[in-house]
C-alpha positions in Angstrom: 35.8 39.8 -51.9 37.7 38.3 -49.1 37.5 34.5 -49.5 39.8 32.9 -46.9 38.9 35.0 -43.8 35.9 35.0 -41.6 33.8 38.1 -42.3 30.8 39.3 -40.3 27.5 40.5 -41.6 28.3 44.0 -40.4 31.6 44.0 -42.3 30.0 42.8 -45.5 27.2 45.3 -45.2 29.8 48.0 -44.8 31.5 46.9 -48.0 28.2 46.9 -49.8 27.3 50.3 -48.5 30.7 51.7 -49.7 30.3 50.0 -53.1 26.8 51.4 -53.5 28.0 54.9 -52.5 30.7 54.7 -55.1 28.2 53.6 -57.8 25.9 56.5 -56.9 28.8 59.0 -56.9 29.8 57.9 -60.4 26.2 58.1 -61.5 25.9 61.7 -60.4 29.2 62.5 -62.2 27.9 60.8 -65.4 24.7 62.8 -65.3 26.8 65.9 -66.1 29.6 64.1 -68.1 27.8 61.4 -70.1 30.5 61.0 -72.7 33.4 60.4 -70.3 34.5 56.9 -71.4 36.8 56.4 -68.4 34.0 57.2 -66.0 31.7 54.9 -67.9 34.2 52.0 -67.5 34.6 52.9 -63.8 30.8 52.9 -63.4 30.5 49.5 -65.0 33.2 48.0 -62.7 31.7 49.6 -59.7 28.3 48.1 -60.6 29.9 44.7 -60.9 31.6 45.1 -57.5 28.5 46.2 -55.7 26.6 43.2 -57.2 29.4 40.9 -56.0 29.2 42.4 -52.5 25.4 42.0 -52.5 25.6 38.4 -53.7 28.3 37.5 -51.1 26.2 38.9 -48.3 23.0 37.2 -49.4 24.8 33.9 -50.0 26.2 33.9 -46.5 23.5 35.6 -44.4 20.0 36.5 -45.8 18.3 38.1 -48.7 18.5 41.9 -48.9 15.7 42.2 -51.4 12.4 40.3 -51.7 13.2 39.1 -55.2 16.5 37.7 -53.9 14.7 35.3 -51.6 14.9 31.6 -52.6 11.2 30.9 -52.7 11.6 27.2 -53.8 12.0 26.0 -50.2 10.2 28.5 -48.1 9.6 32.2 -47.9 12.8 33.6 -46.5 12.2 37.3 -46.9 11.4 37.8 -43.2 14.7 36.2 -42.1 17.5 38.6 -41.2 17.8 42.1 -39.8 15.1 44.6 -40.6 16.2 48.2 -41.5 14.8 49.5 -38.2 16.9 47.0 -36.2 20.5 47.6 -35.3 23.0 45.1 -36.8 25.0 43.4 -34.0 
C-alpha cells in the first residue's frame, strides 16, 4: 500500500476492487487446476494483498463489513457510503 502519499477513499476502493477481482480470477483457475502449486502461491499472496487493501480502507475511512465495525465505542456500521450511493 502507498504509505507516504494522500490517497482518497475512491482510490483505495479501486485498489480493493482490483485485488478482489484478481483473487476471484485465481479462484476460478484453481477450480479447474487444483494442483497448480504456482497458482496456489499466487492465490495466497493475492488474498493477503486484498486483506491489506481492505484493512487500509477500513482504518482510514469506515468499515466495509458489519463484523469489521469497532463496537466497543459505538455502532459504526451506518457510517460511510452505502452501496446504492455514489462515491465522491
